[in-house]
N, C-alpha and C positions, 0 to 999 in steps of 0.2 A: 821809450815805448812808442811805436808808430801809431799815428791816428788813422782810424778807418774812415773811408769815405762814406758819408751818410747822405743819400739822396732824399731830398724833402718831398719830391713828387710822389703822389700816390699811384700814379699810372705809369705804364711802360712808355718808352720814348715814341713809339709809333702812334700810340693813342693820343699823346700830346700833340703830335703833328696833325692828326686828323681834327682834333679839337680846335687848334689854331686856324686851320683851313676853313672849318665851318664858321668860326667866329668872324673871319674876314669876308666870307661869301654872303653872310646874312645881311650885311648892310646894303649892298646893291639890290638884293632880292626884296628887302623891305621897301626900298625906294620905288622899285618897279611895281610892287604890289600896291603901294599907297596910291601911285598914279592910276593904276588900273582900277582900284576901288573907287577913286573919285570920278573916273570917267564912266565906268560900267559897274555900278554897285550891285552886289548880290550877297546873299547870306554866306555863301561859300568863301567869297573874298574876305569877308570879315574874320571868318575862322582861320583862314590861311595867314592873314596878317597877325592875328593874335598868337598863333603858334610860332611864327617867325620871331615876333617880339619876345615871347617867353624864352625861346631858344637862345636868342642873342643876349638878353640880359642874364640868363642863367650861365652862359659861358663867360660873359664879360665880368660878372661878379663872383665867378668860380663857385657857383652853387652846384653845378654838375661836375 
């Protein structure tokens, strides 16, 4: 009896590619935003860095 291929991923291949790309792009954006926040602090900068951190950790720990 032939074994069927079972893909463990919940998402299609193109979505995994987008997810990996976002995961790689968030680190430089977080570093840039952190430097910008330290030099020119504003409330919007804090919200942006929080959103980027949540997005990065959500992708890194496979919450999303």
